DSSP file (Angstrom, degrees, kcal/mol; ACC not computed):
  #  RESIDUE AA STRUCTURE BP1 BP2  ACC     N-H-->O    O-->H-N    N-H-->O    O-->H-N    TCO  KAPPA ALPHA  PHI   PSI    X-CA   Y-CA   Z-CA
    1    1 A F              0   0    0      0, 0.0     2,-0.3     0, 0.0     0, 0.0   0.000 360.0 360.0 360.0 136.7   14.7    4.2  -11.0
    2    2 A C        -     0   0    0     95,-0.0     2,-0.5     2,-0.0    95,-0.0  -0.995 360.0-128.4-146.0 151.5   11.4    2.7  -10.3
    3    3 A E        -     0   0    0     -2,-0.3     2,-0.5     2,-0.0     0, 0.0  -0.844  22.4-153.6 -98.8 133.9    8.2    2.1  -12.2
    4    4 A V        -     0   0    0     -2,-0.5     2,-0.4     2,-0.0    -2,-0.0  -0.932   7.0-166.8-112.4 127.3    5.0    3.4  -10.7
    5    5 A L        -     0   0    0     -2,-0.5     2,-0.3     8,-0.0    -2,-0.0  -0.918   7.7-155.5-110.4 139.6    1.7    1.8  -11.4
    6    6 A E        -     0   0    0     -2,-0.4     2,-0.4    10,-0.0    -2,-0.0  -0.852   6.6-167.9-113.6 150.5   -1.6    3.5  -10.5
    7    7 A A        -     0   0    0     -2,-0.3     6,-0.1     1,-0.1     3,-0.0  -0.996  20.7-143.4-136.2 142.7   -5.0    2.0   -9.9
    8    8 A G  S    S+     0   0    0     -2,-0.4     2,-0.3     1,-0.1    -1,-0.1   0.634  83.3   6.6 -80.6 -15.2   -8.3    3.7   -9.6
    9    9 A D  S  > S-     0   0    0     23,-0.1     4,-1.9     1,-0.1    25,-0.2  -0.954  83.4 -93.7-157.3 172.5   -9.7    1.4   -6.9
   10   10 A G  H  > S+     0   0    0     23,-1.8     4,-2.2    25,-0.3    24,-0.2   0.851 120.4  52.5 -64.0 -36.7   -8.7   -1.5   -4.6
   11   11 A L  H  > S+     0   0    0     22,-0.5     4,-2.2     2,-0.2    -1,-0.2   0.914 109.7  48.6 -67.0 -42.1   -9.9   -4.2   -7.0
   12   12 A A  H  > S+     0   0    0      1,-0.2     4,-2.5     2,-0.2    -1,-0.2   0.862 110.3  53.1 -64.3 -35.3   -7.9   -2.7   -9.9
   13   13 A A  H  X S+     0   0    0     -4,-1.9     4,-2.3     2,-0.2    -2,-0.2   0.915 108.0  49.9 -65.1 -43.0   -4.8   -2.5   -7.6
   14   14 A A  H  X S+     0   0    0     -4,-2.2     4,-1.5     1,-0.2    -2,-0.2   0.916 112.5  47.6 -61.6 -43.2   -5.2   -6.2   -6.7
   15   15 A E  H  X S+     0   0    0     -4,-2.2     4,-1.2     1,-0.2    -2,-0.2   0.915 111.0  50.8 -64.4 -43.4   -5.4   -7.1  -10.4
   16   16 A A  H  < S+     0   0    0     -4,-2.5     3,-0.3     1,-0.2    -1,-0.2   0.879 111.2  48.5 -63.3 -38.0   -2.4   -4.9  -11.3
   17   17 A C  H  < S+     0   0    0     -4,-2.3    -1,-0.2     1,-0.2    -2,-0.2   0.801 109.6  53.2 -71.2 -28.1   -0.3   -6.6   -8.5
   18   18 A S  H  < S+     0   0    0     -4,-1.5     2,-0.3    -5,-0.2    -1,-0.2   0.705  96.6  78.1 -81.3 -20.7   -1.3  -10.0   -9.7
   19   19 A L  S  < S-     0   0    0     -4,-1.2     0, 0.0    -3,-0.3     0, 0.0  -0.709  99.2 -13.8 -93.3 139.4   -0.3   -9.6  -13.3
   20   20 A G  S    S-     0   0    0     -2,-0.3     2,-0.0     2,-0.0     0, 0.0  -0.225 115.6  -6.0  71.8-161.7    3.3   -9.8  -14.3
   21   21 A P  S    S-     0   0    0      0, 0.0    -2,-0.1     0, 0.0    28,-0.0  -0.332  85.8 -95.9 -67.7 149.7    6.2   -9.7  -11.9
   22   22 A A        -     0   0    0     27,-0.1    -4,-0.1     1,-0.1    -5,-0.1  -0.364  42.7-112.2 -63.9 139.7    5.4   -9.1   -8.2
   23   23 A P        -     0   0    0      0, 0.0     3,-0.1     0, 0.0    31,-0.1  -0.347  12.0-139.8 -68.6 156.5    5.8   -5.4   -7.2
   24   24 A T  S    S+     0   0    0      1,-0.3    30,-1.4    29,-0.1     2,-0.3   0.829  84.4  10.2 -80.0 -36.0    8.6   -4.5   -4.8
   25   25 A F  E     -a   54   0A   0     28,-0.2     2,-0.4     2,-0.0    -1,-0.3  -0.999  62.1-157.9-150.3 138.5    6.5   -2.1   -2.8
   26   26 A V  E     -a   55   0A   0     28,-2.5    30,-2.1    -2,-0.3     2,-0.5  -0.987   3.2-167.8-124.0 127.1    2.8   -1.2   -2.6
   27   27 A V  E     +a   56   0A   0     -2,-0.4     2,-0.3    28,-0.2    30,-0.2  -0.966  21.8 170.9-110.1 126.0    1.5    2.1   -1.2
   28   28 A T  E     -a   57   0A   0     28,-2.5    30,-2.3    -2,-0.5     2,-0.2  -0.936  30.5-127.4-136.1 156.3   -2.2    2.2   -0.6
   29   29 A D        -     0   0    0     -2,-0.3    30,-0.2    28,-0.2     8,-0.1  -0.568  18.7-133.7 -89.7 162.4   -4.9    4.3    0.9
   30   30 A V  S    S+     0   0    0     -2,-0.2     7,-2.5     1,-0.2     2,-0.9   0.926  94.5  59.0 -77.9 -51.4   -7.3    2.9    3.5
   31   31 A A  S    S+     0   0    0      5,-0.2    -1,-0.2     6,-0.1     5,-0.1  -0.705  70.6 139.5 -88.2 106.4  -10.5    4.4    1.9
   32   32 A M        -     0   0    0     -2,-0.9   -23,-0.1    -3,-0.1     2,-0.1  -0.981  51.7-102.3-140.6 151.8  -10.8    3.1   -1.7
   33   33 A P  S    S+     0   0    0      0, 0.0     2,-2.2     0, 0.0   -23,-1.8  -0.357  97.4   7.9 -69.1 156.4  -13.8    2.0   -3.8
   34   34 A K  S    S+     0   0    0    -25,-0.2     2,-0.3   -24,-0.2   -25,-0.1  -0.127 137.6  22.2  70.3 -39.2  -14.5   -1.7   -4.4
   35   35 A L  S    S-     0   0    0     -2,-2.2   -25,-0.3     4,-0.0   -22,-0.1  -0.857  80.2-137.3-157.5 115.7  -11.9   -3.0   -2.0
   36   36 A D     >  -     0   0    0     -2,-0.3     4,-2.3     1,-0.1    -5,-0.2  -0.215  31.5-102.0 -74.8 170.6  -10.4   -0.9    0.9
   37   37 A G  H  > S+     0   0    0     -7,-2.5     4,-2.3     1,-0.2     5,-0.2   0.840 120.3  53.8 -62.5 -35.8   -6.7   -0.9    1.7
   38   38 A F  H  > S+     0   0    0     -8,-0.3     4,-2.1     1,-0.2    -1,-0.2   0.938 111.8  44.8 -64.3 -45.6   -7.0   -3.3    4.6
   39   39 A A  H  > S+     0   0    0      1,-0.2     4,-2.5     2,-0.2    -2,-0.2   0.858 110.3  56.7 -65.8 -35.0   -8.8   -5.9    2.4
   40   40 A L  H  X S+     0   0    0     -4,-2.3     4,-2.8     2,-0.2     5,-0.2   0.942 108.3  45.5 -61.6 -48.0   -6.2   -5.3   -0.3
   41   41 A I  H  X S+     0   0    0     -4,-2.3     4,-2.9     1,-0.2     5,-0.2   0.923 112.5  51.2 -63.5 -42.7   -3.3   -6.2    1.9
   42   42 A K  H  X S+     0   0    0     -4,-2.1     4,-1.1     1,-0.2    -1,-0.2   0.929 112.9  46.6 -58.2 -44.9   -5.1   -9.2    3.3
   43   43 A L  H  < S+     0   0    0     -4,-2.5     3,-0.4     1,-0.2     4,-0.3   0.935 115.5  43.8 -63.3 -48.1   -5.8  -10.4   -0.3
   44   44 A L  H >< S+     0   0    0     -4,-2.8     3,-1.4     1,-0.2     6,-0.3   0.878 109.6  55.7 -68.9 -37.9   -2.3   -9.8   -1.5
   45   45 A K  H 3< S+     0   0    0     -4,-2.9    -1,-0.2     1,-0.3    -2,-0.2   0.763 105.2  55.3 -65.2 -23.5   -0.7  -11.3    1.6
   46   46 A G  T 3< S+     0   0    0     -4,-1.1    -1,-0.3    -3,-0.4    -2,-0.2   0.537  87.5  94.2 -84.9  -7.1   -2.7  -14.5    0.9
   47   47 A H  S X> S-     0   0    0     -3,-1.4     4,-1.3    -4,-0.3     3,-1.2  -0.738  77.4-134.8 -88.0 129.5   -1.3  -14.8   -2.7
   48   48 A P  T 34 S+     0   0    0      0, 0.0     4,-0.2     0, 0.0     3,-0.1   0.826 102.9  39.4 -56.9 -36.2    1.7  -17.1   -2.9
   49   49 A T  T 34 S+     0   0    0      1,-0.2   -27,-0.1     2,-0.1     3,-0.1   0.544 121.1  44.0 -91.8  -5.2    3.9  -14.8   -5.1
   50   50 A L  T X4 S+     0   0    0     -3,-1.2     3,-1.7    -6,-0.3    -1,-0.2   0.432  80.1  98.0-115.0  -1.9    2.8  -11.6   -3.3
   51   51 A K  T 3< S+     0   0    0     -4,-1.3    -1,-0.1     1,-0.3    -2,-0.1   0.718  86.3  48.3 -65.2 -20.3    3.0  -12.5    0.4
   52   52 A N  T 3  S+     0   0    0     -4,-0.2    -1,-0.3    -3,-0.1     2,-0.1   0.315  81.2 122.2-102.4   8.5    6.4  -11.0    0.8
   53   53 A V    <   -     0   0    0     -3,-1.7     2,-0.3    -9,-0.1   -28,-0.2  -0.453  65.1-119.8 -68.3 142.0    5.7   -7.6   -0.9
   54   54 A S  E     -a   25   0A   0    -30,-1.4   -28,-2.5    -2,-0.1     2,-0.3  -0.649  32.1-163.4 -83.6 141.1    6.3   -4.6    1.4
   55   55 A F  E     -a   26   0A   0     19,-0.5    21,-3.3    -2,-0.3    22,-0.7  -0.919  14.0-179.6-126.6 150.6    3.3   -2.4    2.0
   56   56 A A  E     -ab  27  77A   0    -30,-2.1   -28,-2.5    -2,-0.3     2,-0.4  -0.989  20.2-135.9-142.8 146.9    2.7    1.1    3.3
   57   57 A F  E     -ab  28  78A   0     20,-2.4    22,-3.2    -2,-0.3     2,-0.4  -0.853  14.4-175.3-101.1 140.3   -0.5    3.1    3.9
   58   58 A L  E     + b   0  79A   0    -30,-2.3     2,-0.3    -2,-0.4    22,-0.2  -0.919  33.1 144.3-131.3 103.3   -0.8    6.7    2.9
   59   59 A S  E     - b   0  80A   0     20,-2.5    22,-1.5    -2,-0.4    -2,-0.0  -0.962  62.6-135.6-147.6 153.5   -4.2    7.9    4.2
   60   60 A A  S    S+     0   0    0     -2,-0.3     2,-1.1    20,-0.2    -1,-0.1   0.690  94.9  84.6 -77.0 -21.4   -6.2   10.7    5.6
   61   61 A K        +     0   0    0      1,-0.1    -1,-0.1     5,-0.1    -2,-0.1  -0.724  49.3 146.5 -82.3 102.6   -7.6    8.1    8.0
   62   62 A A        +     0   0    0     -2,-1.1    -1,-0.1     4,-0.1    18,-0.1  -0.029  12.0 143.2-132.6  32.2   -4.9    8.1   10.7
   63   63 A A    >>  -     0   0    0      1,-0.1     4,-2.3     4,-0.0     3,-0.6  -0.413  66.5-107.2 -65.7 150.8   -6.9    7.4   13.9
   64   64 A P  H 3> S+     0   0    0      0, 0.0     4,-2.6     0, 0.0     5,-0.2   0.847 121.4  54.4 -50.5 -37.5   -4.9    5.1   16.3
   65   65 A Q  H 3> S+     0   0    0      2,-0.2     4,-2.3     1,-0.2     5,-0.2   0.904 108.2  48.7 -64.7 -40.9   -7.2    2.2   15.5
   66   66 A D  H <> S+     0   0    0     -3,-0.6     4,-2.5     2,-0.2    -1,-0.2   0.923 112.6  48.2 -63.8 -44.4   -6.6    2.6   11.7
   67   67 A V  H  X S+     0   0    0     -4,-2.3     4,-2.6     1,-0.2     5,-0.3   0.932 112.2  48.4 -62.4 -46.3   -2.8    2.7   12.3
   68   68 A M  H  X S+     0   0    0     -4,-2.6     4,-2.4    -5,-0.2    -1,-0.2   0.889 111.6  50.2 -62.6 -39.8   -2.8   -0.3   14.5
   69   69 A T  H  X S+     0   0    0     -4,-2.3     4,-1.5    -5,-0.2    -1,-0.2   0.940 112.3  47.0 -63.2 -47.0   -4.9   -2.3   12.0
   70   70 A G  H  <>S+     0   0    0     -4,-2.5     5,-2.2     1,-0.2     4,-0.3   0.921 115.4  43.8 -61.9 -46.3   -2.6   -1.4    9.1
   71   71 A I  H ><5S+     0   0    0     -4,-2.6     3,-1.4     1,-0.2    -1,-0.2   0.885 110.8  56.4 -66.8 -38.3    0.6   -2.3   11.1
   72   72 A G  H 3<5S+     0   0    0     -4,-2.4    -1,-0.2    -5,-0.3    -2,-0.2   0.793 102.9  55.7 -63.2 -28.2   -1.1   -5.4   12.4
   73   73 A L  T 3<5S-     0   0    0     -4,-1.5    -1,-0.3    -3,-0.2    -2,-0.2   0.527 130.6 -93.8 -81.8  -6.1   -1.8   -6.5    8.8
   74   74 A G  T < 5 +     0   0    0     -3,-1.4   -19,-0.5    -4,-0.3    -3,-0.2   0.516  69.8 153.9 109.8   5.8    1.9   -6.2    8.0
   75   75 A A      < -     0   0    0     -5,-2.2    -1,-0.3     1,-0.1   -19,-0.2  -0.442  37.8-147.6 -66.6 140.3    2.3   -2.7    6.6
   76   76 A R  S    S+     0   0    0    -21,-3.3     2,-0.3     1,-0.2   -20,-0.2   0.729  79.5  13.1 -78.3 -22.7    5.8   -1.3    7.2
   77   77 A Q  E     -b   56   0A   0    -22,-0.7   -20,-2.4    -7,-0.1     2,-0.4  -0.995  54.5-158.1-153.1 149.0    4.6    2.3    7.6
   78   78 A F  E     -b   57   0A   0     -2,-0.3     2,-0.4   -22,-0.2   -20,-0.2  -0.925  25.1-175.7-131.2 107.1    1.3    4.1    8.1
   79   79 A M  E     -b   58   0A   0    -22,-3.2   -20,-2.5    -2,-0.4     2,-0.3  -0.849  22.7-132.1-110.4 137.9    1.6    7.7    6.9
   80   80 A Q  E     -b   59   0A   0     -2,-0.4   -20,-0.2   -22,-0.2   -18,-0.0  -0.662  44.2 -92.8 -81.1 141.3   -0.9   10.5    7.2
   81   81 A K        +     0   0    0    -22,-1.5     2,-0.2    -2,-0.3    -1,-0.1  -0.312  63.5 156.5 -56.9 133.3   -1.4   12.4    3.9
   82   82 A A        -     0   0    0      1,-0.2     2,-0.1     2,-0.0    -1,-0.1  -0.481  47.5 -35.2-136.2-157.4    0.9   15.4    4.0
   83   83 A T     >  -     0   0    0     -2,-0.2     4,-2.3     1,-0.1    -1,-0.2  -0.409  60.2-114.2 -70.2 152.2    2.6   17.7    1.5
   84   84 A M  H  > S+     0   0    0      1,-0.2     4,-2.8     2,-0.2     5,-0.2   0.903 113.8  51.2 -57.3 -47.5    3.7   16.0   -1.7
   85   85 A P  H  > S+     0   0    0      0, 0.0     4,-2.3     0, 0.0    -1,-0.2   0.908 111.6  48.8 -59.9 -39.3    7.5   16.5   -1.1
   86   86 A E  H  > S+     0   0    0      2,-0.2     4,-2.2     1,-0.2    -2,-0.2   0.922 112.9  47.1 -64.6 -43.6    7.2   15.0    2.3
   87   87 A M  H  X S+     0   0    0     -4,-2.3     4,-2.6     2,-0.2     5,-0.2   0.923 112.0  49.8 -64.1 -44.4    5.3   12.0    1.0
   88   88 A V  H  X S+     0   0    0     -4,-2.8     4,-2.6     1,-0.2     5,-0.2   0.913 110.5  50.6 -61.6 -43.0    7.7   11.4   -1.9
   89   89 A A  H  X S+     0   0    0     -4,-2.3     4,-2.0    -5,-0.2    -1,-0.2   0.918 112.2  46.7 -62.4 -43.9   10.7   11.5    0.5
   90   90 A K  H  X S+     0   0    0     -4,-2.2     4,-2.4     2,-0.2    -2,-0.2   0.916 113.5  47.7 -64.8 -43.4    9.1    9.0    2.9
   91   91 A I  H  X S+     0   0    0     -4,-2.6     4,-2.5     1,-0.2    -2,-0.2   0.907 110.6  51.7 -67.1 -41.2    8.1    6.6    0.1
   92   92 A R  H  X>S+     0   0    0     -4,-2.6     5,-2.3    -5,-0.2     4,-1.0   0.915 110.6  49.0 -60.3 -42.0   11.5    6.8   -1.5
   93   93 A K  H  <5S+     0   0    0     -4,-2.0     3,-0.5    -5,-0.2    -2,-0.2   0.931 113.0  46.6 -63.6 -45.5   13.2    6.0    1.8
   94   94 A L  H  <5S+     0   0    0     -4,-2.4    -2,-0.2     1,-0.2    -1,-0.2   0.873 115.2  46.3 -64.3 -37.2   10.8    3.0    2.4
   95   95 A A  H  <5S-     0   0    0     -4,-2.5    -1,-0.2    -5,-0.2    -2,-0.2   0.579 110.7-121.6 -83.4 -10.0   11.3    1.7   -1.2
   96   96 A G  T  <5       0   0    0     -4,-1.0    -3,-0.2    -3,-0.5    -4,-0.1   0.803 360.0 360.0  75.8  28.6   15.1    2.1   -1.0
   97   97 A V      <       0   0    0     -5,-2.3    -4,-0.2    -6,-0.2    -5,-0.1   0.376 360.0 360.0-120.1 360.0   15.4    4.5   -3.9
């Protein structure tokens, strides 16, 4: 069992992660309004209670440079958007559920 929180933009995601208990796992896109996924991970990794959260990117932007940037920022996985069953299976495996 896991609880999933959604955010409409990167800034809302940062706020949601900062409130309450730290999330176990964050899946983010690269391209988001207000705060992109790279900036989101940098921000959260700089927060004392969120620095050990696991991250993954799920994005249509999957150029080698994007993947290298995401992994370099500490993401455990960088997945290109695919079919829903494939994405769910990958995320479940990464999250350990």
